SETIDREN-334744 format. One record per residue (C-alpha): x negated, z, y negated. Coordinates in Angstrom, 2 decimals. Layout:
+---------+---------+---------+
:       X :       Z :       Y :
+---------+---------+---------+
:       X :       Z :       Y :
...
+---------+---------+---------+
This chain:
+---------+---------+---------+
:       X :       Z :       Y :
+---------+---------+---------+
:   16.61 :    8.38 :  -18.68 :
:   18.27 :    4.75 :  -17.43 :
:   16.97 :    4.90 :  -13.50 :
:   20.34 :    4.96 :  -12.19 :
:   22.50 :    2.40 :  -14.72 :
:   22.51 :   -1.12 :  -15.61 :
:   20.29 :   -2.29 :  -18.09 :
:   23.32 :   -3.97 :  -20.05 :
:   26.33 :   -4.81 :  -18.49 :
:   27.10 :   -7.96 :  -19.84 :
:   25.89 :  -10.92 :  -17.06 :
:   24.10 :  -13.22 :  -18.91 :
:   25.66 :  -16.50 :  -17.94 :
:   24.88 :  -17.96 :  -21.27 :
:   20.98 :  -17.71 :  -20.55 :
:   21.61 :  -19.21 :  -17.38 :
:   22.79 :  -22.03 :  -18.74 :
:   19.92 :  -22.24 :  -21.01 :
:   17.33 :  -21.92 :  -18.12 :
:   19.15 :  -24.96 :  -16.91 :
:   19.14 :  -27.25 :  -20.30 :
:   15.63 :  -26.45 :  -22.44 :
:   12.97 :  -28.59 :  -21.67 :
:   10.16 :  -26.86 :  -20.30 :
:    7.34 :  -26.96 :  -22.95 :
:    4.57 :  -26.02 :  -21.06 :
:    3.18 :  -28.03 :  -17.96 :
:    1.80 :  -25.98 :  -15.51 :
:   -2.37 :  -26.15 :  -15.94 :
:   -1.72 :  -24.92 :  -19.29 :
:   -1.58 :  -21.52 :  -21.14 :
:   -4.93 :  -19.15 :  -21.37 :
:   -6.05 :  -20.27 :  -17.38 :
:   -5.06 :  -22.06 :  -14.83 :
:   -3.06 :  -19.91 :  -11.80 :
:   -2.83 :  -21.27 :   -8.58 :
:    1.05 :  -22.12 :   -7.78 :
:    0.70 :  -19.71 :   -4.67 :
:    0.09 :  -16.80 :   -6.46 :
:    2.31 :  -13.31 :   -6.60 :
:    1.94 :  -11.16 :   -9.47 :
:    3.91 :   -7.89 :  -10.14 :
:    6.10 :   -7.15 :  -13.44 :
:    6.80 :   -3.66 :  -14.19 :
:    9.80 :   -4.24 :  -15.82 :
:   10.87 :   -1.80 :  -18.57 :
:   13.41 :   -4.41 :  -20.30 :
:   17.47 :   -4.63 :  -19.29 :
:   17.20 :   -6.01 :  -15.92 :
:   19.68 :   -9.39 :  -17.07 :
:   17.28 :  -10.41 :  -19.45 :
:   14.26 :  -10.42 :  -17.20 :
:   15.64 :  -11.80 :  -14.14 :
:   16.82 :  -14.74 :  -16.39 :
:   13.31 :  -15.23 :  -17.63 :
:   11.48 :  -14.60 :  -14.24 :
:   13.42 :  -17.20 :  -12.67 :
:   12.41 :  -19.90 :  -15.54 :
:    9.34 :  -18.77 :  -15.59 :
:    8.32 :  -18.87 :  -11.44 :
:   10.49 :  -22.53 :  -11.32 :
:    7.87 :  -23.56 :  -14.42 :
:    5.03 :  -22.51 :  -12.51 :
:    5.74 :  -21.85 :   -8.75 :
:    3.87 :  -17.96 :   -9.48 :
:    5.83 :  -15.79 :   -7.49 :
:    6.65 :  -12.73 :   -9.73 :
:    7.40 :   -9.09 :   -7.91 :
:    9.96 :   -7.41 :  -10.34 :
:    9.91 :   -3.81 :  -10.42 :
:   12.61 :   -2.17 :  -12.64 :
:   13.19 :    1.51 :  -13.95 :
:   12.91 :    3.01 :  -17.62 :
:   10.18 :    2.25 :  -19.54 :
:    8.79 :    5.69 :  -19.83 :
:    8.90 :    6.19 :  -16.22 :
:    7.06 :    3.42 :  -15.70 :
:    4.00 :    3.80 :  -18.28 :
:    3.81 :    7.12 :  -17.05 :
:    3.52 :    6.17 :  -13.38 :
:    0.54 :    3.03 :  -14.62 :
:   -1.15 :    6.10 :  -16.62 :
:   -0.92 :    8.26 :  -13.23 :
:   -2.34 :    5.03 :  -10.77 :
:   -4.89 :    3.94 :  -13.09 :
:   -7.03 :    1.27 :  -12.04 :
:   -5.17 :    1.60 :   -8.50 :
:   -1.72 :    0.17 :  -10.13 :
:   -0.20 :   -2.60 :   -8.73 :
:    1.72 :   -3.78 :  -11.25 :
:   -0.20 :   -7.04 :  -13.47 :
:    2.01 :   -6.97 :  -15.97 :
:    4.08 :   -4.16 :  -18.18 :
:    7.27 :   -5.66 :  -19.70 :
:    9.04 :   -3.02 :  -22.76 :
:   11.87 :   -2.61 :  -24.72 :
:    9.77 :   -0.72 :  -27.17 :
:    6.35 :   -0.46 :  -28.70 :
:    5.70 :    3.30 :  -27.42 :
:    5.15 :    2.83 :  -24.55 :
:    2.80 :   -0.27 :  -24.70 :
:    0.49 :    2.28 :  -27.61 :
:    0.72 :    4.87 :  -24.93 :
:   -1.31 :    3.12 :  -21.89 :
:   -3.42 :    1.18 :  -24.90 :
:   -4.77 :    4.37 :  -26.03 :
:   -5.07 :    5.23 :  -22.50 :
:   -7.43 :    1.90 :  -22.09 :
:   -5.31 :    0.43 :  -19.21 :
:   -4.09 :   -2.66 :  -21.00 :
:   -6.02 :   -6.14 :  -21.44 :
:   -6.42 :   -8.00 :  -24.34 :
:   -3.89 :  -10.68 :  -24.07 :
:   -4.72 :  -14.23 :  -25.04 :
:   -5.34 :  -15.38 :  -28.76 :
:   -3.02 :  -17.90 :  -28.74 :
:   -0.31 :  -16.20 :  -27.26 :
:   -0.49 :  -13.51 :  -29.72 :
:   -0.75 :  -16.59 :  -32.38 :
:    2.70 :  -17.84 :  -30.91 :
:    4.20 :  -14.39 :  -33.00 :
:    4.11 :  -12.83 :  -36.24 :
:    1.07 :  -10.24 :  -36.23 :
:    3.26 :   -7.17 :  -37.45 :
:    4.74 :   -7.27 :  -34.44 :
:    1.69 :   -7.33 :  -32.18 :
:   -0.63 :   -4.50 :  -31.24 :
:   -2.65 :   -4.45 :  -33.82 :
:   -5.62 :   -4.63 :  -31.53 :
:   -4.44 :   -7.34 :  -29.37 :
:   -3.76 :   -5.47 :  -26.31 :
:    0.11 :   -6.15 :  -26.18 :
:    2.53 :   -9.12 :  -27.69 :
:    5.80 :   -8.42 :  -29.30 :
:    8.71 :  -10.55 :  -27.71 :
:   11.92 :   -9.76 :  -29.60 :
:   13.33 :   -7.22 :  -31.68 :
:   16.28 :   -4.89 :  -32.36 :
:   17.59 :   -3.10 :  -35.33 :
:   18.99 :    0.49 :  -35.15 :
:   23.35 :    0.78 :  -36.26 :
:   25.45 :    2.54 :  -37.01 :
:   28.21 :    1.75 :  -34.09 :
:   31.88 :    4.04 :  -35.41 :
:   35.25 :    3.63 :  -34.18 :
:   37.31 :    2.91 :  -37.57 :
:   40.52 :    4.83 :  -36.66 :
:   38.56 :    7.68 :  -36.44 :
:   35.96 :    7.17 :  -39.57 :
:   36.95 :    4.33 :  -41.87 :
:   34.48 :    2.34 :  -43.01 :
:   34.48 :    3.67 :  -46.76 :
:   33.57 :    7.18 :  -45.30 :
:   30.85 :    5.85 :  -43.50 :
:   27.12 :    7.52 :  -44.55 :
:   24.71 :    4.91 :  -45.95 :
:   21.89 :    7.23 :  -44.88 :
:   20.99 :    8.73 :  -41.40 :
:   20.07 :   11.80 :  -42.94 :
:   23.45 :   12.26 :  -44.15 :
:   24.52 :   12.90 :  -40.77 :
:   22.92 :   16.11 :  -40.95 :
:   25.89 :   17.00 :  -43.16 :
:   28.78 :   19.63 :  -41.20 :
:   32.07 :   17.45 :  -42.10 :
:   30.04 :   15.12 :  -39.17 :
:   30.51 :   18.14 :  -37.13 :
:   32.73 :   17.05 :  -33.50 :
:   32.87 :   13.36 :  -34.77 :
:   29.03 :   12.10 :  -34.20 :
:   27.57 :   11.50 :  -31.29 :
:   23.72 :   11.13 :  -30.06 :
:   22.10 :    9.50 :  -27.09 :
:   18.74 :   11.61 :  -27.49 :
:   17.11 :   10.82 :  -23.93 :
:   16.84 :    7.25 :  -24.79 :
:   13.24 :    6.09 :  -25.46 :
:   15.18 :    4.06 :  -28.57 :
:   16.09 :    7.28 :  -30.10 :
:   12.32 :    8.30 :  -30.38 :
:   11.52 :    5.84 :  -33.41 :
:   13.91 :    7.46 :  -35.81 :
:   12.80 :   10.78 :  -35.16 :
:    9.35 :    9.33 :  -36.11 :
:   10.85 :    7.16 :  -38.91 :
:   12.29 :   10.49 :  -40.77 :
:    9.38 :   12.67 :  -39.72 :
:    7.02 :    9.98 :  -41.45 :
:    9.50 :    9.52 :  -44.57 :
:   10.49 :   12.88 :  -45.07 :
:    7.88 :   15.16 :  -43.34 :
:    8.22 :   17.78 :  -40.42 :
:    9.89 :   20.37 :  -41.63 :
:   12.88 :   17.89 :  -42.70 :
:   13.01 :   16.22 :  -39.25 :
:   13.18 :   19.54 :  -37.73 :
:   16.09 :   20.62 :  -39.78 :
:   17.81 :   17.31 :  -39.80 :
:   17.07 :   17.38 :  -35.94 :
:   18.82 :   20.97 :  -35.20 :
:   21.63 :   19.58 :  -37.55 :
:   22.62 :   16.54 :  -35.32 :
:   22.49 :   18.80 :  -32.35 :
:   25.20 :   21.24 :  -34.02 :
:   27.27 :   18.21 :  -35.32 :
:   26.91 :   16.31 :  -31.76 :
:   27.30 :   19.62 :  -29.45 :
:   30.14 :   18.01 :  -27.17 :
:   29.12 :   14.61 :  -27.66 :
:   25.53 :   14.31 :  -26.00 :
:   25.06 :   11.33 :  -23.92 :
:   22.62 :    9.92 :  -21.25 :
:   21.86 :    6.52 :  -22.59 :
:   23.47 :    4.38 :  -25.51 :
:   25.28 :    2.40 :  -23.17 :
:   27.82 :    5.70 :  -22.72 :
:   27.52 :    6.14 :  -26.59 :
:   28.72 :    3.17 :  -27.19 :
:   31.83 :    3.37 :  -24.94 :
:   32.65 :    6.71 :  -26.04 :
:   33.19 :    5.51 :  -29.47 :
:   34.81 :    3.03 :  -28.19 :
:   37.37 :    4.81 :  -26.70 :
:   38.13 :    6.92 :  -29.63 :
:   36.18 :   10.25 :  -28.00 :
:   33.80 :   10.37 :  -30.89 :
:   33.70 :    8.84 :  -34.03 :
:   30.51 :    7.31 :  -34.49 :
:   26.56 :    7.11 :  -34.00 :
:   23.26 :    5.30 :  -34.03 :
:   22.32 :    2.73 :  -31.10 :
:   20.67 :   -0.63 :  -31.78 :
:   23.02 :   -2.97 :  -32.52 :
:   22.31 :   -5.02 :  -29.22 :
:   24.51 :   -2.49 :  -26.86 :
:   27.43 :   -2.78 :  -29.54 :
:   27.07 :   -6.99 :  -28.99 :
:   27.18 :   -6.83 :  -25.24 :
:   29.89 :   -4.00 :  -25.35 :
:   32.11 :   -6.71 :  -26.86 :
:   31.03 :   -9.97 :  -24.35 :
:   31.80 :   -6.93 :  -21.75 :
:   35.03 :   -6.37 :  -23.00 :
:   36.17 :   -9.10 :  -25.24 :
:   37.36 :   -8.37 :  -28.72 :
:   41.19 :   -7.67 :  -27.66 :
:   39.06 :   -4.19 :  -25.79 :
:   37.26 :   -3.36 :  -28.71 :
:   38.31 :   -0.62 :  -31.12 :
:   34.66 :    0.01 :  -32.73 :
:   32.39 :   -1.89 :  -35.51 :
:   28.74 :   -1.53 :  -36.53 :
:   27.67 :   -0.66 :  -39.79 :
:   24.25 :   -1.11 :  -41.38 :
:   22.26 :    1.66 :  -43.00 :
:   21.20 :    1.42 :  -46.65 :
:   18.01 :   -0.85 :  -47.50 :
:   14.68 :    0.85 :  -45.82 :
:   16.28 :    3.52 :  -44.89 :
:   14.91 :    5.98 :  -42.76 :
:   17.82 :    4.91 :  -40.19 :
:   17.20 :    1.40 :  -40.20 :
:   14.35 :    0.90 :  -37.94 :
:   13.17 :   -2.58 :  -36.20 :
:   11.96 :   -2.20 :  -32.85 :
:   10.46 :   -4.65 :  -30.99 :
:   10.16 :   -5.20 :  -27.08 :
:    6.53 :   -6.23 :  -26.15 :
:    4.38 :   -7.47 :  -22.83 :
:    0.78 :   -6.67 :  -21.52 :
:   -1.42 :   -7.29 :  -19.44 :
:   -2.90 :   -4.52 :  -17.29 :
:   -6.83 :   -4.27 :  -17.59 :
:   -6.76 :   -3.55 :  -13.57 :
:   -5.24 :   -6.69 :  -13.02 :
:   -6.87 :   -9.37 :   -9.98 :
:   -4.60 :  -12.16 :  -10.98 :
:   -5.22 :  -12.38 :  -14.51 :
:   -4.60 :  -15.95 :  -14.99 :
:   -1.23 :  -15.65 :  -13.44 :
:   -0.78 :  -12.51 :  -15.52 :
:   -1.26 :  -14.17 :  -18.69 :
:    0.34 :  -17.20 :  -18.03 :
:    3.62 :  -14.75 :  -17.41 :
:    2.85 :  -13.14 :  -21.23 :
:    2.60 :  -16.48 :  -23.10 :
:    5.90 :  -17.42 :  -21.28 :
:    7.71 :  -14.67 :  -22.66 :
:    6.58 :  -15.57 :  -26.33 :
:    6.46 :  -19.36 :  -25.75 :
:    9.22 :  -21.52 :  -26.93 :
:   10.89 :  -21.42 :  -23.77 :
:   11.22 :  -18.45 :  -23.22 :
:   12.26 :  -17.44 :  -26.35 :
:   14.98 :  -20.08 :  -26.57 :
:   16.19 :  -18.13 :  -23.18 :
:   16.56 :  -15.36 :  -25.08 :
:   17.79 :  -17.47 :  -28.21 :
:   20.72 :  -18.57 :  -26.44 :
:   21.13 :  -15.51 :  -23.74 :
:   23.64 :  -12.15 :  -24.19 :
:   20.58 :   -9.89 :  -24.25 :
:   21.37 :  -10.00 :  -28.30 :
:   18.12 :   -9.24 :  -29.18 :
:   15.90 :  -10.97 :  -31.73 :
:   13.22 :  -13.65 :  -30.36 :
:   10.14 :  -12.90 :  -31.94 :
:    8.01 :  -15.98 :  -30.61 :
:    7.07 :  -19.68 :  -31.48 :
:    9.79 :  -19.83 :  -34.25 :
:   12.64 :  -19.34 :  -32.75 :
:   15.81 :  -18.19 :  -34.19 :
:   18.94 :  -16.26 :  -31.91 :
:   21.34 :  -18.58 :  -31.45 :
:   24.17 :  -16.07 :  -30.97 :
:   25.90 :  -14.60 :  -34.21 :
:   23.85 :  -11.68 :  -35.61 :
:   23.13 :  -10.70 :  -39.24 :
:   20.14 :  -13.16 :  -39.05 :
:   16.82 :  -11.83 :  -38.82 :
:   15.19 :  -13.01 :  -42.24 :
:   18.04 :  -10.41 :  -43.92 :
:   17.15 :   -7.46 :  -42.39 :
:   15.78 :   -4.72 :  -44.41 :
:   14.47 :   -2.55 :  -42.17 :
:   12.08 :    0.41 :  -43.10 :
:    8.70 :   -0.51 :  -43.63 :
:    7.49 :    1.24 :  -40.75 :
:    4.69 :   -0.24 :  -38.27 :
:    4.59 :   -0.42 :  -34.69 :
:    1.03 :    1.74 :  -35.23 :
:    3.18 :    4.07 :  -37.52 :
:    5.45 :    4.18 :  -34.90 :
:    2.72 :    5.08 :  -32.30 :
:    2.95 :    5.99 :  -28.61 :
:    6.32 :    8.09 :  -29.45 :
:    4.82 :   11.24 :  -28.40 :
:    5.45 :   13.05 :  -31.62 :
:    8.85 :   12.48 :  -31.59 :
:    8.90 :   13.93 :  -27.78 :
:    7.53 :   17.02 :  -29.01 :
:   10.35 :   17.25 :  -32.05 :
:   12.48 :   16.54 :  -29.63 :
:   11.61 :   19.09 :  -27.60 :
:   10.61 :   21.87 :  -29.77 :
:   14.66 :   21.20 :  -31.23 :
:   15.73 :   21.61 :  -27.15 :
:   17.39 :   18.17 :  -27.49 :
:   14.98 :   17.30 :  -24.58 :
+---------+---------+---------+
């Protein structure tokens, strides 16, 4: 659903400054294995393009390895890798969410990530099988327009959005891959029947406000076209950065601790099992979670939480260690296919 749009409208100018200022900690010969500086690898990129471009530029300067980037929706790229199989030109895949990586892992298309790379990230954010590594995280929040829905009237649970009082005020972007973990979380915590009822209710409540992506949903809330919706927090911060505080007429709010709508989403990277450039591919994945790579994320306007090498965000986000998301593991989020089936069952896909 995102092939035709920019992945985050705000230019990552802050990240560009950091690339110039962050000290490179990993020498060219370091990492799981050395690779020739004349090596070229291909990255299938399902992350926001500005984020990836900044990281790739820094990696190329550090190593001399050339990275050819192909960007598209993460689900499109995962399905393409599945179709291409061992003939895929991709050496590395980098996604916004863990589900596409779990999907490829289940098909046996990912190779093991180097142990030293996995060790840079707390284990709960990596594949339990070691086939992909977590790079950054975001958390789901309510975005709302105070002129339509005052903060005092906001729901504290995502389940409350099924109430008829939100009819005409709720906006949704069900085609977003970011939406799938929410559905999975509700099904796991409330059961299949309750998840179907909730989806049917929000479909009715958002009948005139169903959007193709979270950028559009965020913009419509800010413009007062709709009252509230559920997004990952970084879309709102990027919108503020792009439009300026004076033109921002929306805000975000967090669900109650451990609510099924309070989901932590992990962005990750993996090496394709079929790669013929394994050393270089491993080095790129290692760079993403290294102090150098994570510092770029920390200072960039991607507004994500770095997960590797003990790096914390430099942006004015709610501190990562104070977040209280639902205890949903990457294994429980799975490959997203159950959520897709539910969305199709109620004809939201």
